C-alpha positions in Angstrom: 114.5 108.4 110.3 111.6 111.1 111.0 109.8 112.2 108.5 111.3 109.7 106.0 108.9 108.3 103.4 109.8 104.9 101.2 107.7 104.7 97.8 107.0 103.3 95.1 104.2 104.8 92.6 102.6 103.1 89.1 102.8 104.9 85.8 99.7 107.7 86.3 99.4 107.5 90.0 98.3 110.7 91.7 99.7 111.6 95.6 97.9 115.0 96.1 99.7 117.5 98.3 99.7 116.2 102.2 99.0 112.7 101.4 101.7 110.9 102.4 103.0 108.0 101.0 105.6 104.9 102.1 105.8 106.3 106.0 108.5 104.5 107.4 107.5 103.1 110.4 111.4 101.1 112.0 114.6 100.8 109.7 114.8 97.7 107.0 110.9 98.5 106.1 110.2 97.6 102.3 108.3 101.1 99.9 105.2 101.3 99.9 103.9 100.0 96.2 101.2 101.5 94.7 99.7 100.5 90.9 99.0 102.4 88.0 96.3 104.5 87.8 96.1 105.3 91.9 94.5 108.9 93.6 95.8 109.1 96.8 93.6 111.9 98.5 95.2 115.3 100.6 95.7 114.0 104.2 95.9 110.1 103.4 98.8 108.7 105.2 99.7 104.8 103.9 102.8 103.5 105.1 105.9 101.7 104.5 105.1 97.4 103.6 101.3 98.5 102.2 100.9 96.8 98.3 98.5 98.5 96.5 97.1 96.9 92.9 96.3 99.4 90.0 93.1 101.4 90.4 93.0 102.5 94.1 91.7 105.5 95.6 91.3 106.6 98.5 89.7 109.7 100.4 90.7 112.5 102.5 92.5 111.6 105.8 92.6 107.8 105.2 95.3 105.7 106.8 96.6 102.8 106.3 98.7 101.4 107.9 102.0 98.6 107.8 101.7 94.5 105.7 98.4 95.3 104.7 97.6 94.0 100.9 95.4 96.2 99.0 93.8 94.4 95.2 92.1 96.0 91.9 90.0 99.3 92.4 89.4 99.9 95.4 87.4 102.7 96.9 88.7 102.9 100.4 86.7 106.6 101.9 87.5 109.5 103.5 88.9 109.1 107.3 88.4 105.3 107.4 91.2 103.2 109.7 92.6 100.5 108.2 95.2 99.4 111.3 97.5 97.4 109.5 98.2 93.6 108.5 95.4 93.1 106.3 94.0 91.6 103.1 91.3 94.0 101.0 90.8 91.7 97.8 90.2 93.5 94.3 86.7 95.4 93.7 86.2 96.7 96.5 83.9 99.8 98.4 84.7 100.7 101.0 83.2 103.8 102.5 83.7 106.9 104.8 84.8 106.6 108.5 85.0 103.1 108.5 87.6 101.4 111.0 89.2 98.1 109.9 91.0 96.2 112.9 94.9 94.6 112.0 94.1 90.8 110.6 90.8 91.8 108.5 90.0 89.7 105.9 88.2 91.1 102.9 87.6 89.4 100.0 86.4 90.5 97.4 83.3 93.1 95.3 82.5 93.6 98.9 81.0 96.9 100.0 81.2 98.1 103.7 79.3 101.5 104.2 80.2 104.1 106.0 80.8 104.9 109.6 80.8 100.5 109.7 83.5 98.9 112.8 85.2 95.6 112.8 86.4 94.4 116.0 89.5 92.2 116.6 89.5 91.9 120.9 86.6 90.5 123.6 87.6 91.5 126.1 90.2 94.9 125.1 92.0 95.7 128.1 90.6 93.0 130.4 92.8 89.5 129.1 95.3 89.0 127.0 93.5 87.1 125.1 95.0 86.4 120.4 93.6 89.2 118.4 90.3 87.3 116.2 89.0 89.8 113.1 86.5 89.5 111.5 86.6 87.8 107.5 84.4 89.1 105.1 83.8 86.8 102.5 83.2 87.5 98.4 80.7 89.6 97.6 79.5 90.1 101.1 77.7 93.8 101.4 78.0 95.6 105.7 75.1 98.3 105.9 75.7 101.9 107.8 76.9 102.1 111.3 77.3 98.1 111.4 78.9 96.5 114.3 81.2 93.5 114.1 82.2 91.2 117.3 85.7 89.7 116.8 86.1 85.9 114.8 83.2 87.5 112.9 82.3 85.7 109.4 80.2 87.9 107.2 79.6 84.6 104.1 79.9 84.8 101.0 76.7 87.4 99.3 75.8 87.8 103.2 73.9 91.6 103.9 74.3 92.6 107.0 71.9 95.7 107.8 72.4 99.0 109.3 72.9 99.4 112.7 73.3 95.6 112.9 75.7 94.1 115.9 76.9 91.1 114.6 77.7 88.8 117.6 77.6 85.2 115.4 78.8 84.7 111.6 76.4 84.8 109.1 75.9 82.0 107.1 76.5 82.7 102.6 73.6 84.3 101.5 71.2 85.1 104.9 70.7 88.9 106.1 71.8 90.0 109.7 69.8 92.3 111.2 68.7 94.0 114.6 70.6 94.3 117.9 71.9 92.1 118.5 71.6 91.4 115.2 69.5 88.4 113.9 70.4 85.5 111.0 67.4 85.3 108.3 67.7 84.1 104.9 68.3 86.7 102.7 65.3 87.8 100.2 65.3 86.1 96.7 65.7 89.4 94.5 69.0 90.1 96.4 70.5 87.4 96.1 73.2 88.3 93.5 76.5 89.3 93.7 77.6 92.4 93.7 78.8 93.8 90.7 82.5 95.2 89.9 83.6 98.0 91.4 84.0 100.7 88.4 87.4 102.9 88.6 
């Protein structure tokens, strides 16, 4: 099993030298599926049991673990980790060095800035509590270096400012900024949906 891969690649998929698509992590896992027009750059590792739609684009050194579902036209930037059992919608742009923990849900047209960190356990190694990953709703934007604590939901169209530490859920069309983040209504000129991502 060591070093074995299983993958189904759509028409026009490019997998650069040094990338691994369909890493076998256990016996009986299903092939990784990457839709038409994907670009998987060198250093990327995608496990078996990952299903991605059309035009997935990864940077270098990306890790996408098992049982993750990814929509169409998704960008995952260099050295980002998607730690398995996640759902990522279509037209999502995830910049470099982002950490996305197990169980995270990211809906369509979301932007996540570089080095943002999402978390799923409030007291790691201190208790046996359940993992409660964040949920990022349709059209939300997360700024660079922002941190989302476990169980936080960022509502539709909401924004999280760069460097914010979000300890509680952000209502739709609101802005979270500061440490810990304070929430206020989103200014009028920002109350519009993120554009669809272009490949």
